[in-house]
Backbone bond lengths (Angstrom), bond angles and torsions (degrees), N, CA, C in turn:
res aa  C-N    CA-C-N  psi(-1)  N-CA   C-N-CA  omega(-1)  CA-C   N-CA-C  phi
1 M - - - 1.465 - - 1.521 110.93 -
2 A 1.335 117.42 -40.33 1.473 121.90 179.14 1.515 111.66 -62.52
3 S 1.320 113.94 -41.01 1.460 117.95 -179.53 1.523 111.22 -65.78
4 I 1.339 115.45 -35.00 1.471 118.30 178.66 1.518 110.28 -66.13
5 M 1.339 116.83 -43.00 1.462 120.63 179.37 1.525 111.36 -63.57
6 T 1.322 115.07 -37.49 1.478 119.07 178.70 1.513 110.94 -61.34
7 V 1.327 115.37 -42.69 1.466 120.04 179.59 1.520 110.93 -63.83
8 V 1.349 115.51 -40.08 1.465 119.92 179.39 1.515 111.09 -63.67
9 Y 1.374 115.20 -46.93 1.469 118.79 178.35 1.524 111.81 -61.00
10 L 1.338 116.80 -40.20 1.475 121.54 -178.88 1.531 110.41 -65.11
11 A 1.321 115.03 -42.09 1.471 118.67 179.37 1.512 110.94 -63.97
12 A 1.338 116.11 -39.99 1.464 119.57 179.29 1.522 111.10 -65.40
13 A 1.326 116.10 -39.85 1.468 120.33 179.89 1.522 111.14 -64.19
14 L 1.331 115.46 -42.99 1.468 119.20 -179.14 1.523 111.71 -65.38
15 S 1.333 115.14 -35.58 1.468 118.28 -179.77 1.523 111.83 -67.81
16 A 1.327 117.03 -22.22 1.468 121.07 179.71 1.510 113.05 -82.67
17 V 1.321 119.20 -14.48 1.467 122.90 179.93 1.527 109.07 -71.08
18 P 1.362 119.05 127.29 1.474 121.41 179.00 1.521 111.17 -57.19
19 Q 1.312 115.87 136.08 1.452 120.48 179.24 1.536 110.04 -86.91
20 V 1.307 116.56 133.34 1.468 122.46 179.67 1.515 108.50 -94.54
21 K 1.347 115.53 122.32 1.453 120.04 179.74 1.520 109.62 -86.60
22 V 1.286 116.45 122.04 1.456 121.89 -179.12 1.519 108.75 -95.07
23 E 1.360 116.07 120.38 1.448 121.05 179.73 1.519 110.05 -112.52
24 R 1.347 115.08 151.22 1.461 120.08 179.02 1.524 109.59 -73.85
25 A 1.293 115.58 135.57 1.463 120.22 179.73 1.524 109.92 -58.37
26 P 1.338 117.41 137.96 1.471 118.79 -179.52 1.517 111.50 -66.35
27 D 1.309 115.29 153.76 1.456 120.03 177.63 1.526 109.63 -65.18
28 A 1.330 116.46 151.13 1.456 121.38 178.54 1.530 109.97 -61.27
29 I 1.349 116.27 140.63 1.459 120.82 -179.87 1.525 109.75 -75.11
30 T 1.315 115.60 128.77 1.454 121.11 178.25 1.517 109.04 -98.22
31 L 1.330 117.24 119.09 1.457 122.15 -179.78 1.522 109.37 -89.41
32 T 1.309 115.47 130.93 1.453 120.80 178.74 1.522 109.20 -95.97
33 Q 1.308 115.82 123.84 1.458 120.13 -176.53 1.522 111.05 -85.97
34 S 1.306 116.36 136.32 1.455 123.23 175.81 1.525 109.15 -118.72
35 T 1.311 116.29 166.79 1.466 121.81 176.71 1.515 109.43 -131.14
36 A 1.315 115.81 120.75 1.465 121.80 176.17 1.528 109.36 -95.50
37 T 1.318 116.06 145.62 1.460 121.66 -179.14 1.512 109.99 -123.60
38 F 1.331 115.20 131.02 1.461 121.52 177.38 1.520 108.08 -119.11
39 Q 1.324 116.26 124.34 1.457 121.59 179.56 1.523 108.77 -104.96
40 F 1.337 115.75 118.33 1.464 121.65 177.45 1.533 108.77 -88.35
41 S 1.319 117.19 126.66 1.462 121.83 -178.16 1.528 109.96 -131.10
42 G 1.324 115.34 144.72 1.453 119.93 175.42 1.514 113.39 90.05
43 L 1.324 116.65 -149.08 1.457 122.16 -174.71 1.527 110.21 -79.75
44 V 1.328 115.20 94.32 1.463 122.72 177.73 1.522 107.33 -136.20
45 L 1.313 116.73 123.14 1.461 122.21 179.75 1.519 108.92 -106.37
46 F 1.345 116.56 121.20 1.457 121.90 179.02 1.522 109.51 -98.99
47 T 1.311 115.65 135.33 1.455 121.51 177.82 1.520 107.52 -152.42
48 T 1.318 117.14 -168.42 1.458 120.98 178.23 1.516 109.45 -130.53
49 R 1.298 115.00 161.60 1.455 120.64 174.19 1.512 109.02 -139.90
50 D 1.316 115.65 161.10 1.453 122.31 175.68 1.522 107.59 -86.97
51 V 1.332 116.52 119.07 1.460 120.28 -175.72 1.521 111.56 -60.30
52 S 1.320 117.69 -31.55 1.459 120.53 -178.98 1.521 112.10 -74.85
53 N 1.339 116.88 -17.78 1.457 121.44 179.15 1.524 107.96 -143.83
54 P 1.345 118.54 90.82 1.459 121.11 -172.33 1.517 114.63 -58.72
55 T 1.329 119.59 -19.34 1.456 120.49 -177.96 1.519 112.32 -91.89
56 Q 1.321 118.13 -6.06 1.462 121.14 -175.21 1.520 110.75 -92.08
57 R 1.319 116.99 129.03 1.450 121.20 174.95 1.532 109.13 -83.91
58 V 1.320 116.78 138.44 1.462 121.04 176.64 1.513 108.66 -126.01
59 K 1.302 116.82 152.32 1.453 121.25 -177.32 1.527 110.97 -76.00
60 M 1.314 115.41 142.58 1.452 120.52 -176.75 1.516 112.46 -69.93
61 T 1.348 117.67 -18.33 1.456 119.77 -177.69 1.519 112.36 -76.91
62 Q 1.298 119.26 -13.07 1.451 122.43 -179.34 1.529 109.49 -84.21
63 A 1.337 115.81 123.41 1.470 120.80 -179.35 1.521 109.69 -90.06
64 D 1.320 114.98 62.01 1.456 120.88 -177.77 1.523 109.00 -99.70
65 V 1.326 116.89 131.89 1.462 120.01 -177.25 1.518 111.95 -65.03
66 Q 1.336 117.79 -16.43 1.446 120.19 179.47 1.528 112.62 -79.88
67 Q 1.340 117.21 -10.40 1.446 119.96 178.97 1.528 110.12 -76.54
68 Q 1.312 114.69 152.32 1.453 119.62 179.60 1.512 109.70 -146.02
69 L 1.308 116.26 134.70 1.453 121.85 176.92 1.527 110.02 -69.98
70 I 1.324 116.30 135.24 1.460 120.44 173.28 1.524 108.27 -132.61
71 A 1.311 115.36 152.43 1.458 122.50 175.62 1.518 108.04 -118.89
72 I 1.332 116.21 123.60 1.464 121.38 -179.58 1.527 108.86 -108.49
73 I 1.306 115.91 122.63 1.459 121.98 176.58 1.518 107.66 -104.81
74 P 1.342 118.35 114.86 1.471 120.11 -176.89 1.525 111.52 -71.81
75 N 1.311 114.91 151.19 1.457 121.58 177.29 1.525 108.22 -90.61
76 V 1.314 116.06 97.55 1.468 121.68 -177.18 1.527 107.69 -103.48
77 K 1.311 114.52 86.39 1.461 120.98 -175.10 1.527 110.23 -139.29
78 H 1.314 114.95 160.56 1.465 123.46 168.97 1.531 112.15 56.48
79 G 1.330 116.24 51.62 1.447 120.30 176.40 1.512 113.30 70.32
80 F 1.327 117.20 50.39 1.466 121.76 -179.64 1.531 109.70 -56.09
81 I 1.325 116.11 132.25 1.462 122.07 -179.84 1.519 108.88 -120.81
82 S 1.340 116.54 127.05 1.456 120.28 171.09 1.523 108.62 -103.97
83 H 1.328 116.41 146.44 1.457 122.31 -174.92 1.530 108.78 -113.20
84 T 1.333 116.40 117.23 1.454 121.83 -178.84 1.523 109.33 -130.20
85 D 1.331 115.61 176.81 1.460 119.97 177.02 1.522 112.16 -63.45
86 D 1.338 116.42 -20.52 1.462 120.60 177.83 1.522 112.40 -86.47
87 G 1.315 116.67 1.78 1.449 120.63 -178.93 1.511 111.92 108.63
88 Q 1.287 115.86 -167.51 1.458 121.08 -179.57 1.520 110.54 -82.10
89 M 1.357 114.76 139.35 1.465 120.05 -178.07 1.526 108.50 -126.06
90 S 1.330 115.55 125.59 1.456 121.33 -179.67 1.518 109.82 -92.41
91 V 1.318 115.69 136.46 1.462 121.69 179.84 1.520 108.25 -121.62
92 E 1.333 116.48 133.89 1.459 119.93 -178.38 1.522 111.21 -63.40
93 D 1.308 116.63 155.75 1.460 122.34 -177.79 1.527 111.46 -60.31
94 H 1.324 114.78 138.72 1.462 123.12 173.16 1.534 108.29 -113.64
95 T 1.315 115.58 156.06 1.460 121.46 175.68 1.523 108.33 -124.20
96 A 1.330 115.99 126.50 1.468 121.65 178.92 1.529 108.68 -90.29
97 I 1.325 116.33 125.17 1.463 120.28 -175.77 1.529 110.83 -138.99
98 I 1.328 115.10 161.37 1.459 122.83 161.82 1.520 105.64 -116.19
99 A 1.336 117.10 117.22 1.462 122.08 -179.51 1.522 109.40 -107.33
100 F 1.326 116.20 145.89 1.467 120.92 -176.08 1.521 108.45 -156.45
101 W 1.308 115.80 157.63 1.461 120.91 -179.60 1.527 109.48 -78.75
102 S 1.324 115.09 141.85 1.462 120.48 -175.74 1.518 112.36 -58.40
103 C 1.331 117.71 -32.92 1.464 120.42 -178.69 1.523 112.55 -70.12
104 D 1.337 117.28 -16.11 1.466 120.59 -178.34 1.527 113.01 -93.34
105 L 1.321 117.84 -11.72 1.458 120.36 -176.02 1.521 111.19 -72.25
106 K 1.338 116.11 125.35 1.460 122.00 175.85 1.524 112.02 -104.95
107 A 1.326 117.01 -45.77 1.456 120.16 -178.44 1.523 108.92 -162.26
108 V 1.326 115.64 151.76 1.460 120.80 175.83 1.523 108.80 -145.59
109 T 1.328 115.40 138.80 1.463 121.66 179.35 1.525 109.06 -134.02
110 G 1.325 116.45 127.65 1.460 120.70 172.55 1.506 115.69 89.94
111 W 1.332 119.15 -6.53 1.462 122.64 178.20 1.522 110.08 -122.55
112 E 1.300 116.83 148.33 1.456 121.57 171.98 1.526 108.47 -87.17
113 V 1.312 116.72 128.61 1.460 121.92 178.75 1.520 108.98 -90.25
114 K 1.344 115.65 126.99 1.466 121.54 -179.76 1.527 109.10 -122.66
115 Q 1.335 115.81 166.32 1.462 120.62 179.68 1.515 109.78 -100.27
116 L 1.337 116.13 130.89 1.457 122.15 178.20 1.524 110.62 -97.90
117 R 1.317 115.25 -49.12 1.459 123.57 177.92 1.522 107.03 -143.76
118 P 1.326 118.83 171.79 1.465 118.85 177.25 1.524 111.80 -53.76
119 N 1.318 116.23 124.11 1.467 124.44 179.16 1.529 113.72 69.08
120 L 1.331 118.03 2.54 1.457 121.48 179.05 1.526 108.55 -113.88
121 L 1.321 116.15 116.20 1.455 122.94 -176.95 1.526 109.92 -104.88
122 Y 1.347 116.08 168.25 1.462 118.25 175.94 1.516 110.54 -156.05
123 I 1.327 114.57 159.92 1.448 122.73 168.37 1.520 107.47 -122.01
124 E 1.320 117.30 148.24 1.459 121.05 -179.11 1.520 110.31 -97.29
125 L 1.335 115.46 138.21 1.463 122.08 179.47 1.524 109.24 -97.19
126 T 1.330 115.30 133.39 1.469 120.20 -173.39 1.524 111.76 -135.87
127 G 1.327 116.47 46.28 1.461 119.77 176.46 1.511 115.04 107.49
128 E 1.325 118.82 13.79 1.464 121.48 -176.79 1.539 112.54 -77.11
129 R 1.319 114.03 154.88 1.469 122.46 167.23 1.524 105.88 -104.25
130 L 1.341 117.54 122.27 1.453 120.73 -169.20 1.526 111.96 -126.03
131 H 1.328 115.35 156.53 1.458 121.50 172.72 1.522 108.99 -148.95
132 F 1.331 115.08 160.74 1.455 121.44 -178.73 1.527 109.88 -97.17
133 V 1.321 116.43 141.51 1.460 122.19 176.78 1.517 107.38 -114.45
134 A 1.336 116.39 107.49 1.461 122.90 179.81 1.527 107.76 -126.24
135 D 1.334 117.29 127.59 1.463 120.82 -171.89 1.526 114.05 -96.82
136 A 1.323 118.25 9.67 1.466 121.64 175.68 1.529 108.78 -110.30
137 P 1.329 117.93 161.52 1.476 119.94 -179.16 1.529 111.50 -61.95
138 N 1.335 115.23 136.98 1.462 123.19 175.36 1.524 108.57 -140.00
139 N 1.312 115.76 143.74 1.460 120.39 178.07 1.529 110.01 -76.98
140 P 1.339 116.80 155.95 1.473 118.95 174.96 1.522 110.94 -58.57
141 A 1.329 115.93 141.07 1.460 120.42 178.85 1.519 109.54 -67.03
142 P 1.337 118.14 140.15 1.472 121.15 -177.58 1.514 111.70 -73.95
143 F 1.338 115.44 167.89 1.460 121.06 -178.44 1.525 112.78 -109.94
144 T 1.305 118.95 2.23 1.465 122.30 172.64 1.520 107.05 -128.13
145 W 1.334 116.35 133.13 1.456 117.46 -165.12 1.513 115.11 -133.25
146 G 1.329 120.47 -3.78 1.452 120.73 178.07 1.514 114.55 77.76
147 L 1.333 116.87 23.80 1.456 120.67 176.87 1.525 110.27 -98.29
148 A 1.324 116.34 158.93 1.460 119.92 174.23 1.519 109.78 -64.89
149 K 1.325 115.40 143.75 1.462 120.49 -176.37 1.522 111.33 -96.48
150 V 1.319 114.22 142.02 1.459 122.02 178.08 1.519 108.93 -97.10
151 G 1.351 116.80 140.56 1.454 120.44 176.36 1.516 111.02 -78.96
152 G 1.321 115.33 -166.83 1.460 119.63 -179.02 1.511 111.07 102.06
153 A 1.329 115.27 147.84 1.461 120.65 -173.02 1.516 113.71 -88.66
154 Q 1.332 118.14 -25.18 1.458 119.23 -173.01 1.521 110.44 -155.04
155 L 1.318 115.44 136.77 1.450 120.27 173.71 1.524 108.51 -69.85
156 Q 1.311 116.08 119.91 1.453 120.89 -173.91 1.532 111.29 -68.34
157 P 1.342 117.19 134.26 1.475 120.77 -174.43 1.522 114.10 -56.34
158 Q 1.336 117.52 -34.05 1.464 119.42 -175.61 1.523 113.38 -67.28
159 F 1.354 116.48 -13.86 1.467 119.24 178.97 1.526 112.64 -100.18
160 Q 1.308 117.18 3.03 1.460 119.88 -178.59 1.519 112.59 -91.31
161 T 1.314 116.70 -6.57 1.459 121.51 178.69 1.521 107.69 -157.04
162 A 1.328 117.34 172.95 1.463 120.73 176.80 1.537 109.92 -66.28
163 P 1.326 119.58 148.28 1.456 126.15 6.71 1.520 114.47 -90.17
164 G 1.342 118.75 -5.18 1.460 119.87 179.89 1.518 113.20 -67.59
165 A 1.331 117.08 -27.88 1.459 121.83 177.55 1.522 109.53 -105.42
166 A 1.319 116.60 129.38 1.464 120.45 173.82 1.517 110.57 -74.75
167 A 1.343 116.27 -25.34 1.465 121.19 177.85 1.515 108.77 -167.92
168 V 1.335 115.80 148.15 1.462 122.49 171.90 1.526 106.94 -130.33
169 F 1.332 115.82 122.32 1.464 121.72 179.82 1.529 109.70 -103.62
170 D 1.324 116.45 127.92 1.465 121.67 169.78 1.523 107.52 -89.46
171 I 1.354 116.42 126.63 1.469 120.84 -175.36 1.528 109.43 -131.07
172 P 1.325 118.20 75.58 1.463 119.30 -179.51 1.521 113.95 -74.69
173 Y 1.337 117.68 -24.84 1.460 121.15 -175.00 1.521 110.47 -132.79
174 G 1.340 114.88 158.75 1.456 120.83 175.49 1.517 111.61 126.15
175 T 1.322 115.49 166.48 1.459 122.39 176.06 1.515 108.23 -97.88
176 F 1.319 116.04 124.55 1.461 121.54 -171.00 1.520 109.63 -125.46
177 S 1.334 116.86 138.68 1.464 120.38 177.75 1.517 109.98 -156.85
178 A 1.339 115.77 152.41 1.463 121.37 173.80 1.519 108.55 -86.09
179 C 1.318 116.31 153.15 1.462 120.17 179.92 1.519 109.60 -152.81
180 L 1.317 115.84 160.86 1.452 121.47 178.63 1.519 109.85 -90.22
181 A 1.320 116.21 124.16 1.457 119.30 172.33 1.525 108.13 -68.73
182 D 1.306 117.01 153.10 1.461 121.17 -177.00 1.517 109.82 -81.48
183 T 1.330 115.70 72.98 1.452 120.93 -176.74 1.515 109.64 -133.07
184 A 1.324 115.96 159.80 1.457 120.58 -177.89 1.517 111.90 -63.16
185 D 1.335 117.27 -33.03 1.458 120.62 -176.87 1.516 113.11 -97.74
186 Q 1.326 117.33 7.27 1.465 122.26 175.61 1.528 112.97 57.35
187 R 1.309 114.97 57.68 1.455 119.49 172.50 1.521 109.40 -62.85
188 V 1.326 117.05 141.59 1.460 121.77 -178.87 1.522 109.20 -99.87
189 D 1.314 116.16 118.23 1.457 123.48 174.73 1.523 108.84 -106.89
190 S 1.324 116.51 -175.28 1.466 122.24 176.48 1.513 109.04 -137.35
191 K 1.328 115.69 152.49 1.460 120.98 177.34 1.528 110.02 -124.68
192 L 1.319 114.97 136.09 1.463 122.35 174.54 1.521 107.42 -122.46
193 T 1.340 117.14 125.64 1.460 120.76 175.95 1.524 109.04 -114.61
194 L 1.341 114.85 140.37 1.461 121.92 -177.42 1.523 109.60 -133.91
195 N 1.334 116.33 126.47 1.453 121.50 176.35 1.528 110.34 -76.24
196 N 1.321 116.06 146.34 1.458 120.74 179.76 1.524 109.15 -158.45
197 Y 1.319 116.23 174.67 1.466 121.07 -179.54 1.527 111.71 -111.51
198 G 1.322 116.56 42.19 1.454 119.46 171.87 1.511 115.94 119.36
199 T 1.336 117.38 -17.67 1.466 120.86 178.45 1.519 109.15 -142.50
200 I 1.309 116.44 134.35 1.458 122.08 173.85 1.527 107.38 -119.82
201 T 1.328 116.52 133.27 1.456 120.73 -174.69 1.529 110.17 -124.99
202 I 1.316 115.41 138.01 1.461 121.84 169.95 1.519 106.49 -106.72
203 A 1.324 116.34 118.19 1.466 121.58 -178.37 1.523 109.01 -110.04
204 A 1.330 115.83 148.87 1.456 121.36 -178.61 1.514 109.88 -139.75
205 N 1.331 114.93 164.97 1.453 120.20 176.80 1.525 110.28 -60.24
206 G 1.326 115.71 155.96 1.447 119.91 -178.21 1.515 114.06 81.65
207 G 1.343 117.07 11.95 1.455 120.52 178.27 1.514 114.59 78.20
208 K 1.314 118.07 12.55 1.463 120.89 179.03 1.528 110.86 -77.64
209 S 1.323 116.52 146.54 1.458 120.29 177.06 1.519 110.49 -157.91
210 L 1.322 114.79 150.31 1.458 123.04 176.25 1.510 107.50 -134.09
211 S 1.336 117.22 119.16 1.463 122.17 -179.06 1.518 109.03 -111.72
212 L 1.335 114.93 129.89 1.458 121.83 -178.47 1.526 109.85 -124.32
213 A 1.323 116.04 163.09 1.451 121.38 175.67 1.526 110.27 -59.53
214 G 1.319 115.90 150.01 1.462 120.71 -173.17 1.506 114.86 -59.78
215 G 1.318 118.08 -29.16 1.457 121.31 -179.97 1.511 113.50 -100.37
216 A 1.321 117.08 21.27 1.467 121.40 -174.67 1.521 111.75 -65.69
217 K 1.320 114.26 150.40 1.461 121.99 168.00 1.521 105.99 -114.34
218 A 1.327 116.73 116.62 1.460 121.08 -177.47 1.524 109.04 -124.89
219 Y 1.327 115.58 166.30 1.454 121.06 -171.32 1.526 109.18 -133.41
220 I 1.307 115.51 125.12 1.464 121.71 178.05 1.518 106.00 -109.47
221 A 1.323 116.72 109.97 1.457 120.44 -169.44 1.518 111.50 -130.04
222 D 1.326 115.13 150.98 1.461 122.40 172.96 1.514 106.65 -135.70
223 M 1.325 116.11 92.50 1.458 123.42 -175.61 1.528 109.01 -144.42
224 P 1.336 117.08 166.63 1.465 118.99 172.26 1.532 109.41 -59.52
225 M 1.314 117.17 135.89 1.457 120.15 -177.06 1.524 111.60 -60.35
226 A 1.337 117.51 -37.88 1.464 119.59 178.72 1.524 111.42 -61.60
227 W 1.328 116.11 -33.84 1.465 120.34 178.44 1.528 110.34 -70.02
228 L 1.307 116.71 -39.50 1.461 119.79 179.08 1.525 111.91 -65.49
229 I 1.318 116.17 -34.64 1.457 119.39 -176.17 1.527 111.85 -82.00
230 N 1.339 117.01 -49.93 1.470 118.25 -173.86 1.523 113.62 -142.90
231 Q 1.344 117.96 23.08 1.456 123.17 175.33 1.527 112.66 60.19
232 T 1.329 115.51 40.83 1.459 121.53 176.09 1.519 108.98 -109.30
233 A 1.338 117.50 131.56 1.461 120.96 179.92 1.518 109.44 -134.32
234 S 1.310 115.56 157.15 1.455 120.67 178.30 1.522 110.10 -67.24
235 A 1.322 116.50 137.78 1.461 120.62 -176.97 1.517 113.01 -87.06
236 D 1.328 118.88 -12.05 1.464 120.34 -173.11 1.521 112.95 -117.92
237 E 1.316 117.01 21.67 1.456 119.95 179.34 1.523 110.66 -99.56
238 S 1.326 116.09 159.38 1.453 121.46 -179.82 1.518 110.84 -78.93
239 S 1.316 114.89 168.05 1.455 120.21 -178.83 1.524 110.65 -59.80
240 H 1.313 115.59 137.36 1.454 120.18 -175.93 1.523 112.88 -69.17
241 Y 1.336 117.70 -24.08 1.464 118.49 -178.35 1.523 112.51 -65.22
242 S 1.344 118.07 -15.36 1.468 119.42 178.20 1.529 111.17 -63.81
243 V 1.334 117.47 -19.62 1.467 120.27 175.14 1.528 109.86 -61.83
244 Y 1.332 116.99 -39.86 1.466 120.13 179.03 1.523 111.15 -61.69
245 C 1.328 116.59 -38.05 1.467 120.12 179.31 1.520 110.83 -63.56
246 E 1.326 116.18 -38.41 1.459 119.84 176.91 1.521 110.68 -65.96
247 M 1.324 116.96 -33.94 1.463 121.19 -178.67 1.523 112.55 -68.76
248 T 1.346 117.16 -29.37 1.465 120.39 -175.57 1.526 112.93 -113.67
249 G 1.332 117.92 3.28 1.458 120.39 178.75 1.504 114.61 74.04
250 D 1.335 117.73 25.91 1.462 121.58 -179.08 1.528 108.93 -90.59
251 T 1.334 117.15 100.07 1.461 120.68 -176.34 1.526 112.59 -78.18
252 Q 1.334 118.40 -21.01 1.463 120.50 176.71 1.525 110.62 -74.40
253 C 1.302 116.56 -38.02 1.459 124.07 169.92 1.525 115.31 56.33
254 P 1.330 117.94 56.72 1.465 118.75 168.84 1.522 109.10 -73.84
255 P 1.323 118.31 161.90 1.469 118.81 178.16 1.521 110.76 -65.57
256 P 1.320 118.79 150.91 1.460 120.97 177.11 1.519 110.81 -54.92
257 A 1.344 115.89 141.54 1.467 120.49 -175.27 1.521 110.43 -124.74
258 F 1.326 115.81 145.03 1.453 121.30 175.20 1.518 110.34 -81.36
259 S 1.323 117.18 144.53 1.455 121.57 177.57 1.530 109.40 -63.80
260 Q 1.320 116.64 123.57 1.455 123.05 177.65 1.528 111.65 55.22
261 G 1.333 115.66 27.12 1.453 119.59 176.98 1.512 115.11 74.12
262 N 1.331 117.99 8.98 1.457 120.80 -176.82 1.521 110.83 -95.31
263 G 1.292 116.83 118.29 1.452 122.15 175.72 1.516 110.38 -123.47
264 P 1.317 117.48 178.90 1.459 120.24 179.57 1.521 110.78 -65.55
265 S 1.325 115.82 144.38 1.458 120.62 -179.32 1.525 112.78 -112.47
266 S 1.330 117.13 -14.62 1.456 119.73 -177.02 1.524 110.62 -100.66
267 A 1.333 115.27 148.25 1.454 120.96 178.72 1.522 110.10 -77.74
268 C 1.327 114.65 155.15 1.461 118.78 178.16 1.519 111.15 -64.14
269 G 1.342 116.75 -26.36 1.455 120.21 167.13 1.502 116.14 78.91
270 D 1.320 118.23 25.48 1.456 119.30 177.44 1.521 109.24 -123.65
271 P 1.341 117.89 96.07 1.470 120.33 -177.21 1.520 113.56 -69.04
272 T 1.341 118.02 -10.40 1.458 119.76 -178.07 1.519 112.66 -83.37
273 F 1.337 118.12 -9.88 1.463 119.67 -178.90 1.521 109.76 -136.33
274 I 1.319 115.68 51.51 1.459 120.48 177.67 1.525 108.60 -81.93
275 I 1.318 116.14 125.83 1.463 120.77 174.09 1.525 106.26 -103.28
276 L 1.322 116.61 95.13 1.448 122.07 -170.47 1.517 111.88 -77.85
277 A 1.337 115.98 147.44 1.457 120.65 171.79 1.516 108.99 -79.56
278 P 1.329 118.20 153.06 1.470 119.82 174.61 1.522 110.04 -59.78
279 S 1.313 116.63 155.98 1.459 120.55 -177.68 1.518 110.00 -58.26
280 G 1.328 116.03 139.87 1.451 121.21 178.71 1.505 113.87 100.34
281 G 1.346 117.33 -25.07 1.457 120.10 177.67 1.504 111.83 63.30
282 G 1.336 116.02 -154.16 1.456 120.28 -177.96 1.501 110.36 -144.16
283 N 1.300 116.72 173.29 1.450 122.71 -179.25 1.515 108.47 -99.58
284 T 1.339 116.90 104.97 1.456 120.54 -175.36 1.522 112.19 -73.74
285 S 1.333 118.69 -2.62 1.456 119.26 177.91 1.526 111.37 -77.27
286 Q 1.331 117.43 -15.91 1.452 120.17 177.70 1.526 109.26 -81.00
287 H 1.323 116.03 125.70 1.454 119.48 -172.50 1.518 114.03 -115.60
288 R 1.302 118.89 -21.57 1.455 120.45 -173.84 1.520 109.75 -126.08
289 G 1.322 116.91 155.12 1.445 120.95 175.44 1.515 113.22 73.33
290 P 1.325 117.32 -168.62 1.464 121.28 -178.58 1.521 111.28 -60.62
291 H 1.304 116.61 149.01 1.447 123.08 -177.09 1.521 109.75 -129.03
292 P 1.320 117.85 162.03 1.460 119.55 174.72 1.526 110.50 -56.17
293 T 1.324 115.35 153.69 1.453 120.75 -176.32 1.514 111.89 -52.37
294 S 1.331 116.63 -45.19 1.463 119.73 -174.89 1.517 111.63 -63.60
295 Q 1.335 117.37 -35.06 1.455 119.28 178.54 1.519 110.96 -69.37
296 S 1.321 116.09 -44.96 1.458 119.57 -176.33 1.518 110.99 -56.92
297 A 1.318 116.52 -43.35 1.455 120.91 -174.80 1.513 112.87 -92.88
298 D 1.345 117.18 -4.38 1.453 117.00 -172.20 1.523 112.79 -126.74
299 V 1.327 118.91 -91.85 1.457 119.83 -172.63 1.528 111.26 -59.32
300 F 1.343 117.87 -35.06 1.453 120.14 179.12 1.528 111.52 -89.13
301 C 1.321 115.71 14.39 1.455 121.88 171.29 1.535 107.84 -115.75
302 S 1.329 115.92 33.34 1.465 121.57 -179.80 1.518 111.49 -81.09
303 N 1.326 115.94 158.65 1.460 121.12 168.36 1.527 109.47 -66.56
304 T 1.331 117.28 152.56 1.461 122.02 177.68 1.523 109.94 -140.18
305 Q 1.341 114.64 172.55 1.454 120.37 175.19 1.517 109.52 -131.33
306 W 1.324 115.02 154.58 1.463 120.41 177.54 1.522 108.74 -150.20
307 P 1.328 120.47 140.98 1.464 125.73 0.89 1.519 110.08 -81.31
């Protein structure tokens, strides 16, 4: 009888012990990699800097891991004047923007979002220092890019930060290449692609940020706003490339030239963001003084590199 009671008590005790539910471990999360593309258009000067000394210019031919690609967008506002041996040259106002499709916008902080074209939004850059945040592996950005080179002995300090610069982008990683915009005068743009896992973010000083879908195609441009909206440019302004001469102190100010005549041969390849030249194009043989409207806003509004 005692043994029976013991068994009963033992069974009751065991039934009171909390039961542990054993679940199968979840499957490993598979991350899907995306690639975002940024097309630089208009007045953008690419160069390098020494990361250990942000004010020091370093030559692009040095394969030093401390070098970093940067993109400088000049602030061409309020009657910008460049000074050359031919005298003073006035350049029409440009607006520095990041444009993106409305369907790609995830979040924005610190910037006002405006509409550029149907379904195409933009934010205006006003002196920010910016960098890209991509959470997937990317190779270091190269230091030779196939852009026309600007003369001049030194990048002028006033263009390395605000207010002389509308924006400065730090670009340590990504795939970078020059390309031909789909225009009559063959404006030269640049493309930067960055791998990510679903979100690409552009962060700036002051807590500003713009987050886009991982496969977004966005546009970083510095052009006259009228040209961005409907391809209208001032007919009596000087060539836009004279801004580059002011940036590097080149008073002779020849047009930017490709090394050994070699420039990009492939198109940027995005028919959804073609910035067309006015009908008739321009005569690229003219190098000094006022130029046809299409040249001012187009071929002479190409990206460049220095030195």
